C-alpha positions, 0 to 999 in steps of 0.5 A: 482752448475750447472746442464746440461741436454739434452732432445732428441726427435725423432718421438714424443718420448723424452729421458732425458739424465743423468744430468751432475753436475759442481761446476765451471761456466766455466766448465759448460759453456764449457759443455753446448756449447759443447752439443749445438755444437753437437746438431747443426749437429745431426740427432735427430729431436729436441735437448733441452739443459738447464743449471740450479741450484739445485733449478730449476733456469734456467740459459740457455736453447737452442734448435735445431729442424731439419727437417726430 
């Protein structure tokens, strides 16, 4: 199981978007990089994207920080 989560932070306030669960690693990778692609051009100050399993083992984590 692959779980994709995104945290968006603006003005010191963080919001955790609903997680998305995948059983296929290729679909999970596609969703992960799609979220990163969107974060790269977003106006949100900080985007954190992570992929982990149901046990909390983190496979990938990346973030973008945009200057306001």
